[in-house]
N, CA, C and O atoms as a MOPAC input file, in Angstrom:
PM7 MOZYME 1SCF
protein

 N      0.82100 1    -1.18800 1     0.00000 1
 C      0.00000 1     0.00000 1     0.00000 1
 C      0.86600 1     1.25200 1     0.00000 1
 O      0.56400 1     2.23000 1    -0.68400 1
 N      1.93500 1     1.21200 1     0.76800 1
 C      2.81600 1     2.37200 1     0.83500 1
 C      3.46800 1     2.61400 1    -0.52400 1
 O      3.72400 1     3.75900 1    -0.89600 1
 N      3.73700 1     1.54100 1    -1.26300 1
 C      4.34600 1     1.69100 1    -2.58400 1
 C      3.42500 1     2.46900 1    -3.51100 1
 O      3.88300 1     3.33400 1    -4.25700 1
 N      2.12100 1     2.16800 1    -3.47200 1
 C      1.16900 1     2.89800 1    -4.30500 1
 C      1.12200 1     4.37700 1    -3.92200 1
 O      0.97600 1     5.23800 1    -4.79000 1
 N      1.24500 1     4.67000 1    -2.64800 1
 C      1.24200 1     6.07000 1    -2.20600 1
 C      2.43500 1     6.81100 1    -2.79300 1
 O      2.30700 1     7.96100 1    -3.21400 1
 N      3.59600 1     6.15800 1    -2.82300 1
 C      4.79400 1     6.77700 1    -3.40400 1
 C      4.59700 1     6.99000 1    -4.90100 1
 O      4.90400 1     8.06400 1    -5.41800 1
 N      4.09300 1     5.98400 1    -5.59500 1
 C      3.90800 1     6.07200 1    -7.04600 1
 C      2.88300 1     7.14400 1    -7.39800 1
 O      3.12000 1     7.95500 1    -8.29300 1
 N      1.75400 1     7.15700 1    -6.70900 1
 C      0.69400 1     8.11500 1    -7.02700 1
 C      1.12700 1     9.55800 1    -6.74900 1
 O      0.67300 1    10.47500 1    -7.43300 1
 N      1.99400 1     9.77100 1    -5.76000 1
 C      2.47800 1    11.12700 1    -5.48500 1
 C      3.38000 1    11.63000 1    -6.60200 1
 O      3.45200 1    12.83300 1    -6.85300 1
 N      4.07200 1    10.70700 1    -7.27600 1
 C      5.00000 1    11.11600 1    -8.32900 1
 C      4.29700 1    11.39300 1    -9.65400 1
 O      4.86200 1    12.06500 1   -10.51700 1
 N      3.09800 1    10.89900 1    -9.83100 1
 C      2.37100 1    11.06700 1   -11.09000 1
 C      1.55400 1    12.35500 1   -11.07400 1
 O      1.13500 1    12.84700 1   -10.02600 1
 N      1.34600 1    12.88300 1   -12.28500 1
 C      0.51700 1    14.08200 1   -12.40900 1
 C     -0.94200 1    13.67200 1   -12.57000 1
 O     -1.25500 1    12.51900 1   -12.86600 1
 N     -1.81700 1    14.63900 1   -12.37000 1
 C     -3.25300 1    14.36300 1   -12.50000 1
 C     -3.58800 1    13.99700 1   -13.94000 1
 O     -4.46800 1    13.17100 1   -14.18100 1
 N     -2.89900 1    14.59900 1   -14.89000 1
 C     -3.15000 1    14.31200 1   -16.30900 1
 C     -2.77100 1    12.85700 1   -16.64700 1
 O     -3.53600 1    12.15700 1   -17.31100 1
 N     -1.59500 1    12.40800 1   -16.19200 1
 C     -1.18100 1    11.03200 1   -16.49900 1
 C     -2.07900 1    10.00400 1   -15.81000 1
 O     -2.36200 1     8.94600 1   -16.37100 1
 N     -2.52200 1    10.32000 1   -14.59800 1
 C     -3.46400 1     9.41000 1   -13.92600 1
 C     -4.79600 1     9.36800 1   -14.67100 1
 O     -5.41100 1     8.30900 1   -14.79800 1
 N     -5.23300 1    10.52400 1   -15.16100 1
 C     -6.47400 1    10.57000 1   -15.94000 1
 C     -6.36500 1     9.75000 1   -17.20900 1
 O     -7.29600 1     9.03500 1   -17.58100 1
 N     -5.20600 1     9.86000 1   -17.88200 1
 C     -4.98900 1     9.06900 1   -19.10200 1
 C     -4.98100 1     7.57800 1   -18.77300 1
 O     -5.59600 1     6.78000 1   -19.48100 1
 N     -4.28500 1     7.20400 1   -17.69900 1
 C     -4.19200 1     5.79300 1   -17.32500 1
 C     -5.56900 1     5.22800 1   -16.97200 1
 O     -5.94300 1     4.15900 1   -17.45300 1
 N     -6.31700 1     5.93800 1   -16.13800 1
 C     -7.65400 1     5.45100 1   -15.77400 1
 C     -8.61200 1     5.49900 1   -16.96100 1
 O     -9.51400 1     4.66800 1   -17.06900 1
 N     -8.41600 1     6.48000 1   -17.85700 1
 C     -9.23900 1     6.53800 1   -19.06900 1
 C     -8.99200 1     5.33500 1   -19.96700 1
 O     -9.93600 1     4.74300 1   -20.48900 1
 N     -7.71000 1     4.96900 1   -20.15200 1
 C     -7.39200 1     3.77600 1   -20.94300 1
 C     -7.92800 1     2.51400 1   -20.28900 1
 O     -8.43100 1     1.62000 1   -20.97000 1
 N     -7.82200 1     2.43900 1   -18.96500 1
 C     -8.36500 1     1.28800 1   -18.24200 1
 C     -9.87800 1     1.19000 1   -18.41800 1
 O    -10.40900 1     0.10300 1   -18.64300 1
 N    -10.56600 1     2.31500 1   -18.31600 1
 C    -12.01800 1     2.33300 1   -18.49200 1
 C    -12.39800 1     1.98200 1   -19.93400 1
 O    -13.37800 1     1.27200 1   -20.16100 1
 N    -11.62300 1     2.47900 1   -20.91500 1
 C    -11.90200 1     2.16400 1   -22.32400 1
 C    -11.71200 1     0.67100 1   -22.59800 1
 O    -12.50000 1     0.06100 1   -23.32000 1
 N    -10.66700 1     0.09300 1   -22.01900 1
 C    -10.42600 1    -1.34300 1   -22.18800 1
 C    -11.54200 1    -2.16000 1   -21.55900 1
 O    -12.03600 1    -3.11600 1   -22.15700 1
 N    -11.93200 1    -1.78600 1   -20.36500 1
 C    -13.01900 1    -2.48600 1   -19.68200 1
 C    -14.33200 1    -2.34600 1   -20.46000 1
 O    -15.07400 1    -3.31700 1   -20.60500 1
 N    -14.61600 1    -1.14200 1   -20.95900 1
 C    -15.83300 1    -0.93000 1   -21.75200 1
 C    -15.82700 1    -1.75000 1   -23.03500 1
 O    -16.85300 1    -2.31000 1   -23.42000 1
 N    -14.66700 1    -1.82300 1   -23.70500 1
 C    -14.55400 1    -2.62000 1   -24.92700 1
 C    -14.81400 1    -4.08900 1   -24.64100 1
 O    -15.50500 1    -4.76800 1   -25.39900 1
 N    -14.25100 1    -4.57400 1   -23.53400 1
 C    -14.47300 1    -5.98300 1   -23.15900 1
 C    -15.95100 1    -6.25600 1   -22.87100 1
 O    -16.48900 1    -7.28200 1   -23.28800 1
 N    -16.59700 1    -5.34500 1   -22.16500 1
 C    -18.02100 1    -5.52800 1   -21.84800 1
 C    -18.85900 1    -5.52800 1   -23.12100 1
 O    -19.75500 1    -6.35700 1   -23.27500 1
 N    -18.57000 1    -4.59900 1   -24.03500 1
 C    -19.32300 1    -4.53600 1   -25.29800 1
 C    -19.10400 1    -5.81200 1   -26.11600 1
 O    -20.05000 1    -6.35400 1   -26.68900 1
 N    -17.85900 1    -6.28900 1   -26.17000 1
 C    -17.56800 1    -7.51400 1   -26.92600 1
 C    -18.27700 1    -8.72100 1   -26.31400 1
 O    -18.81300 1    -9.55300 1   -27.04600 1
 N    -18.28700 1    -8.83000 1   -24.97500 1
 C    -18.96700 1    -9.95800 1   -24.32700 1
 C    -20.47600 1    -9.91500 1   -24.55200 1
 O    -21.09600 1   -10.95200 1   -24.78700 1
 N    -21.06900 1    -8.72800 1   -24.48300 1
 C    -22.51300 1    -8.59400 1   -24.71300 1
 C    -22.84500 1    -8.96800 1   -26.15400 1
 O    -23.82400 1    -9.66800 1   -26.41100 1
 N    -22.02000 1    -8.49500 1   -27.09800 1
 C    -22.26700 1    -8.81900 1   -28.51000 1
 C    -22.12700 1   -10.32000 1   -28.76000 1
 O    -22.96300 1   -10.90900 1   -29.44500 1
 N    -21.09100 1   -10.94100 1   -28.21900 1
 C    -20.87100 1   -12.38000 1   -28.40800 1
 C    -21.98800 1   -13.20600 1   -27.76900 1
 O    -22.45400 1   -14.18500 1   -28.35100 1
 N    -22.41100 1   -12.80800 1   -26.57700 1
 C    -23.48900 1   -13.52200 1   -25.89600 1
 C    -24.80100 1   -13.40200 1   -26.65100 1
 O    -25.52000 1   -14.39000 1   -26.80200 1
 N    -25.12000 1   -12.21600 1   -27.12300 1
 C    -26.37400 1   -12.05700 1   -27.87400 1
 C    -26.31600 1   -12.82200 1   -29.19300 1
 O    -27.32800 1   -13.37100 1   -29.62800 1
 N    -25.15700 1   -12.86600 1   -29.83200 1
 C    -24.99000 1   -13.66000 1   -31.05900 1
 C    -25.24800 1   -15.14300 1   -30.77400 1
 O    -25.95900 1   -15.80600 1   -31.52900 1
 N    -24.67200 1   -15.66100 1   -29.68800 1
 C    -24.88500 1   -17.07000 1   -29.34200 1
 C    -26.33900 1   -17.35500 1   -28.97400 1
 O    -26.86100 1   -18.42300 1   -29.29600 1
 N    -26.98900 1   -16.42100 1   -28.31100 1
 C    -28.40400 1   -16.61100 1   -27.96100 1
 C    -29.25500 1   -16.64700 1   -29.22700 1
 O    -30.16900 1   -17.46500 1   -29.33400 1
 N    -28.96000 1   -15.76100 1   -30.19700 1
 C    -29.69800 1   -15.78600 1   -31.47000 1
 C    -29.49000 1   -17.10300 1   -32.19200 1
 O    -30.43900 1   -17.66800 1   -32.73500 1
 N    -28.26000 1   -17.60100 1   -32.20700 1
 C    -27.99200 1   -18.89400 1   -32.84700 1
 C    -28.76900 1   -20.01900 1   -32.15900 1
 O    -29.33400 1   -20.88800 1   -32.82300 1
 N    -28.79000 1   -19.99500 1   -30.83900 1
 C    -29.47600 1   -21.05500 1   -30.09200 1
 C    -30.97900 1   -21.02100 1   -30.33900 1
 O    -31.61900 1   -22.07300 1   -30.37300 1
 N    -31.54900 1   -19.84500 1   -30.50900 1
 C    -32.99700 1   -19.75400 1   -30.76900 1
 C    -33.34900 1   -20.25400 1   -32.16300 1
 O    -34.42200 1   -20.82500 1   -32.35600 1
 N    -32.47400 1   -20.05200 1   -33.13100 1
 C    -32.73600 1   -20.47900 1   -34.50100 1
 C    -32.52500 1   -21.97700 1   -34.69500 1
 O    -33.18300 1   -22.60200 1   -35.52700 1
 N    -31.61100 1   -22.54300 1   -33.92700 1
 C    -31.23200 1   -23.95200 1   -34.12600 1
 C    -32.31600 1   -24.89200 1   -33.61300 1
 O    -33.05000 1   -24.58300 1   -32.67500 1
 N    -32.38800 1   -26.03800 1   -34.25700 1
 C    -33.30200 1   -27.08600 1   -33.82400 1
 C    -32.60900 1   -27.87500 1   -32.71700 1
 O    -31.45100 1   -28.27000 1   -32.85500 1
 N    -33.30900 1   -28.09400 1   -31.64800 1
 C    -32.72600 1   -28.82600 1   -30.51800 1
 C    -32.61900 1   -30.30500 1   -30.85100 1
 O    -33.55300 1   -30.90900 1   -31.38000 1
 N    -31.47000 1   -30.87400 1   -30.53300 1
 C    -31.27900 1   -32.31500 1   -30.72300 1
 C    -31.63700 1   -33.03600 1   -29.43700 1
 O    -31.42900 1   -32.51900 1   -28.33900 1
 N    -32.17000 1   -34.22000 1   -29.58400 1
 C    -32.53600 1   -35.01000 1   -28.41500 1
 C    -31.35600 1   -35.82300 1   -27.89500 1
 O    -31.31000 1   -36.18400 1   -26.71900 1
 N    -30.40400 1   -36.11000 1   -28.77900 1
 C    -29.22400 1   -36.87800 1   -28.37200 1
 C    -28.09900 1   -36.59100 1   -29.35500 1
 O    -28.29900 1   -35.94200 1   -30.38200 1
 N    -26.94300 1   -37.07400 1   -29.02700 1
 C    -25.80600 1   -36.91900 1   -29.92500 1
 C    -25.94500 1   -37.85600 1   -31.10800 1
 O    -26.62800 1   -38.87800 1   -31.04100 1
 N    -25.28700 1   -37.48700 1   -32.18300 1
 C    -25.29900 1   -38.36400 1   -33.34900 1
 C    -24.54100 1   -39.63700 1   -33.03200 1
 O    -23.49900 1   -39.59800 1   -32.37800 1
 N    -25.06100 1   -40.76900 1   -33.49400 1
 C    -24.33600 1   -42.01900 1   -33.22000 1
 C    -23.03000 1   -42.07100 1   -34.00500 1
 O    -22.98600 1   -41.72300 1   -35.18600 1
 N    -21.98600 1   -42.50300 1   -33.34200 1
 C    -20.67700 1   -42.61700 1   -33.97300 1
 C    -20.30400 1   -44.09000 1   -34.00600 1
 O    -20.25400 1   -44.75500 1   -32.97100 1
 N    -20.04700 1   -44.58500 1   -35.19400 1
 C    -19.62400 1   -45.97600 1   -35.31100 1
 C    -18.10000 1   -46.01500 1   -35.33000 1
 O    -17.45800 1   -45.31000 1   -36.10900 1
 N    -17.54400 1   -46.83400 1   -34.47900 1
 C    -16.09500 1   -46.96100 1   -34.39900 1
 C    -15.67600 1   -48.13400 1   -35.26800 1
 O    -16.14200 1   -49.26000 1   -35.09000 1
 N    -14.79600 1   -47.85200 1   -36.20100 1
 C    -14.29700 1   -48.90800 1   -37.08200 1
 C    -12.89200 1   -49.26700 1   -36.64600 1
 O    -11.99300 1   -48.42500 1   -36.64500 1
 N    -12.71400 1   -50.51300 1   -36.27800 1
 C    -11.39900 1   -50.98800 1   -35.84700 1
 C    -10.72500 1   -51.67900 1   -37.02500 1
 O    -10.42200 1   -52.87000 1   -36.96700 1
 N    -10.49500 1   -50.92100 1   -38.09600 1
 C     -9.86800 1   -51.49800 1   -39.28100 1
 C     -8.39800 1   -51.12600 1   -39.37700 1
 O     -7.57500 1   -51.93600 1   -39.80400 1
 N     -8.06200 1   -49.88700 1   -38.97500 1
 C     -6.68300 1   -49.40900 1   -39.08900 1
 C     -6.30000 1   -48.63900 1   -37.83500 1
 O     -7.15400 1   -48.07200 1   -37.15300 1
 N     -4.98100 1   -48.62500 1   -37.53600 1
 C     -4.52000 1   -47.84100 1   -36.39800 1
 C     -4.24000 1   -46.41300 1   -36.85400 1
 O     -4.53000 1   -46.05600 1   -37.99500 1
 N     -3.68000 1   -45.60200 1   -35.97100 1
 C     -3.48200 1   -44.19000 1   -36.29600 1
 C     -2.41800 1   -43.97700 1   -37.35800 1
 O     -2.36800 1   -42.91300 1   -37.97400 1
 N     -1.56100 1   -44.97500 1   -37.58600 1
 C     -0.54700 1   -44.86600 1   -38.63100 1
 C     -1.00600 1   -45.46600 1   -39.94400 1
 O     -0.25100 1   -45.48100 1   -40.91600 1
 N     -2.24600 1   -45.96700 1   -39.98700 1
 C     -2.80200 1   -46.50800 1   -41.22500 1
 C     -2.53900 1   -47.99000 1   -41.43700 1
 O     -2.86600 1   -48.52500 1   -42.49600 1
 N     -1.95100 1   -48.66900 1   -40.44200 1
 C     -1.70400 1   -50.10500 1   -40.59100 1
 C     -2.98600 1   -50.87700 1   -40.33700 1
 O     -3.78600 1   -50.51600 1   -39.47400 1
 N     -3.17200 1   -51.96300 1   -41.11500 1
 C     -4.34800 1   -52.80600 1   -40.93200 1
 C     -4.27800 1   -53.51400 1   -39.59100 1
 O     -3.19000 1   -53.83500 1   -39.11100 1
 N     -5.43800 1   -53.76200 1   -38.98000 1
 C     -5.50800 1   -54.43000 1   -37.68400 1
 C     -6.12800 1   -55.80900 1   -37.83400 1
 O     -7.09600 1   -55.99300 1   -38.57100 1
 N     -5.55800 1   -56.76900 1   -37.12800 1
 C     -6.16400 1   -58.10200 1   -36.99500 1
 C     -6.50800 1   -58.27800 1   -35.53100 1
 O     -5.62600 1   -58.35900 1   -34.67700 1
 N     -7.80000 1   -58.33700 1   -35.25100 1
 C     -8.25900 1   -58.45100 1   -33.86700 1
 C     -8.81100 1   -59.84100 1   -33.61400 1
 O     -9.37100 1   -60.45300 1   -34.52400 1
 N     -8.66500 1   -60.35900 1   -32.38700 1
 C     -9.25600 1   -61.65900 1   -32.06800 1
 C    -10.78300 1   -61.57600 1   -32.10000 1
 O    -11.36200 1   -60.50800 1   -31.89800 1
 N    -11.40700 1   -62.68300 1   -32.34900 1
 C    -12.87200 1   -62.72100 1   -32.45600 1
 C    -13.51700 1   -62.50000 1   -31.09100 1
 O    -13.01000 1   -62.95000 1   -30.06400 1
 N    -14.63800 1   -61.79900 1   -31.10600 1
 C    -15.45000 1   -61.62200 1   -29.89700 1
 C    -14.72600 1   -60.86900 1   -28.79300 1
 O    -13.96400 1   -59.93500 1   -29.04200 1
 N    -14.98900 1   -61.30700 1   -27.56300 1
 C    -14.41100 1   -60.65400 1   -26.38600 1
 C    -13.17900 1   -61.39100 1   -25.86800 1
 O    -12.83700 1   -61.28300 1   -24.69000 1
 N    -12.52000 1   -62.13300 1   -26.74000 1
 C    -11.36300 1   -62.91600 1   -26.31400 1
 C    -10.27300 1   -61.99800 1   -25.77100 1
 O     -9.65300 1   -62.31200 1   -24.75400 1
 N    -10.03300 1   -60.87700 1   -26.42800 1
 C     -8.98200 1   -59.95700 1   -25.99800 1
 C     -9.32200 1   -59.29300 1   -24.66400 1
 O     -8.41900 1   -58.91300 1   -23.91800 1
 N    -10.59200 1   -59.15000 1   -24.36000 1
 C    -10.99300 1   -58.50700 1   -23.10700 1
 C    -10.78700 1   -59.41900 1   -21.91000 1
 O    -10.51300 1   -58.94300 1   -20.80800 1
 N    -10.91700 1   -60.71300 1   -22.11200 1
 C    -10.82000 1   -61.65100 1   -20.99400 1
 C     -9.48000 1   -62.37200 1   -20.92900 1
 O     -9.21800 1   -63.08400 1   -19.96000 1
 N     -8.63900 1   -62.20800 1   -21.92000 1
 C     -7.34600 1   -62.89800 1   -21.94100 1
 C     -6.42100 1   -62.29500 1   -20.88700 1
 O     -6.42900 1   -61.08200 1   -20.67300 1
 N     -5.62100 1   -63.14000 1   -20.22600 1
 C     -4.69200 1   -62.60900 1   -19.22700 1
 C     -3.57200 1   -61.77400 1   -19.85600 1
 O     -2.99800 1   -60.90500 1   -19.20000 1
 N     -3.26700 1   -62.04100 1   -21.11800 1
 C     -2.22800 1   -61.27800 1   -21.81100 1
 C     -2.58900 1   -61.17300 1   -23.28100 1
 O     -3.06900 1   -62.13400 1   -23.88200 1
 N     -2.35900 1   -60.01000 1   -23.85100 1
 C     -2.57700 1   -59.79500 1   -25.27900 1
 C     -1.26800 1   -59.28200 1   -25.85500 1
 O     -0.73800 1   -58.26500 1   -25.40500 1
 N     -0.75700 1   -59.97600 1   -26.83400 1
 C      0.49100 1   -59.57200 1   -27.47700 1
 C      0.17300 1   -58.85800 1   -28.77900 1
 O     -0.73800 1   -59.24500 1   -29.51100 1
 N      0.92900 1   -57.82200 1   -29.05200 1
 C      0.76500 1   -57.07300 1   -30.29500 1
 C      1.98000 1   -57.37600 1   -31.16900 1
 O      3.12200 1   -57.10300 1   -30.79700 1
 N      1.70300 1   -57.94400 1   -32.33200 1
 C      2.76700 1   -58.36200 1   -33.23700 1
 C      2.56700 1   -57.66600 1   -34.57600 1
 O      1.44700 1   -57.59000 1   -35.08100 1
 N      3.65100 1   -57.15900 1   -35.14700 1
 C      3.59300 1   -56.49700 1   -36.44200 1
 C      4.19200 1   -57.44200 1   -37.47500 1
 O      5.39000 1   -57.72200 1   -37.45300 1
 N      3.33200 1   -57.94100 1   -38.39600 1
 C      3.81300 1   -58.81800 1   -39.45600 1
 C      3.34100 1   -58.28900 1   -40.79500 1
 O      2.14700 1   -58.09100 1   -41.02200 1
 N      4.30000 1   -58.06500 1   -41.67300 1
 C      4.02800 1   -57.60100 1   -43.03900 1
 C      3.12800 1   -56.36700 1   -43.06600 1
 O      2.23700 1   -56.27100 1   -43.90900 1
 N      3.35000 1   -55.43600 1   -42.16100 1
 C      2.58100 1   -54.20300 1   -42.13800 1
 C      1.19700 1   -54.34900 1   -41.53500 1
 O      0.40000 1   -53.41300 1   -41.58900 1
 N      0.89800 1   -55.50600 1   -40.96200 1
 C     -0.39700 1   -55.74800 1   -40.31400 1
 C     -0.15900 1   -55.87100 1   -38.81600 1
 O      0.70100 1   -56.63700 1   -38.38200 1
 N     -0.90700 1   -55.13000 1   -38.03700 1
 C     -0.78800 1   -55.15500 1   -36.58200 1
 C     -1.76400 1   -56.20000 1   -36.05000 1
 O     -2.98000 1   -56.02000 1   -36.11800 1
 N     -1.22300 1   -57.28400 1   -35.52300 1
 C     -2.06000 1   -58.39300 1   -35.05600 1
 C     -2.07100 1   -58.42300 1   -33.53200 1
 O     -1.02400 1   -58.35400 1   -32.88900 1
 N     -3.26000 1   -58.52500 1   -32.97000 1
 C     -3.44000 1   -58.66600 1   -31.53300 1
 C     -3.70100 1   -60.13900 1   -31.26200 1
 O     -4.69200 1   -60.70000 1   -31.73000 1
 N     -2.80200 1   -60.76100 1   -30.50400 1
 C     -2.89600 1   -62.20300 1   -30.25900 1
 C     -3.17700 1   -62.40200 1   -28.76900 1
 O     -2.39500 1   -61.97800 1   -27.91800 1
 N     -4.30500 1   -63.05400 1   -28.46600 1
 C     -4.66800 1   -63.35200 1   -27.07900 1
 C     -3.90800 1   -64.59000 1   -26.65000 1
 O     -3.96300 1   -65.62700 1   -27.31000 1
 N     -3.18900 1   -64.47100 1   -25.52500 1
 C     -2.37700 1   -65.58700 1   -25.02700 1
 C     -3.18000 1   -66.30300 1   -23.96000 1
 O     -3.75900 1   -65.66700 1   -23.07900 1
 N     -3.21600 1   -67.61900 1   -24.03600 1
 C     -3.91200 1   -68.42000 1   -23.03100 1
 C     -3.09400 1   -68.42700 1   -21.73200 1
 O     -1.89200 1   -68.15800 1   -21.73800 1
 N     -3.76600 1   -68.73800 1   -20.63300 1
 C     -3.10700 1   -68.81600 1   -19.34200 1
 C     -2.06500 1   -69.93800 1   -19.31800 1
 O     -1.09300 1   -69.85900 1   -18.56800 1
 N     -2.25800 1   -70.98100 1   -20.13200 1
 C     -1.32600 1   -72.10800 1   -20.16400 1
 C      0.01900 1   -71.71200 1   -20.77500 1
 O      1.05200 1   -72.27200 1   -20.40500 1
 N      0.01900 1   -70.75800 1   -21.70400 1
 C      1.25100 1   -70.34400 1   -22.37900 1
 C      2.08600 1   -69.41000 1   -21.53100 1
 O      3.26200 1   -69.20000 1   -21.82900 1
 N      1.51400 1   -68.84400 1   -20.48300 1
 C      2.26300 1   -67.91600 1   -19.64100 1
 C      3.19600 1   -68.70200 1   -18.83500 1
 O      3.94600 1   -68.14200 1   -18.03700 1

């Protein structure tokens, strides 16, 4: 607090007026921009048709993120297997479920 007292004593009334004027202009600009953006979004929401649910997304497990083909075990074998090995053969990523006997 004492630091502000020292700083404010060194400044002139004109420079303080300019500083507070710029601060007020910045704050006013922000308020105007927020009001405009909010009213724009409200107008969009009133025009749009409300959806009852999200669009269904089908997940295709055909390729990985690098574009390699995937070979997955049938059914839920990979979910219940104690170990799943990932092997890359000839550019194909194969997921092999290992039985408990092989461990």
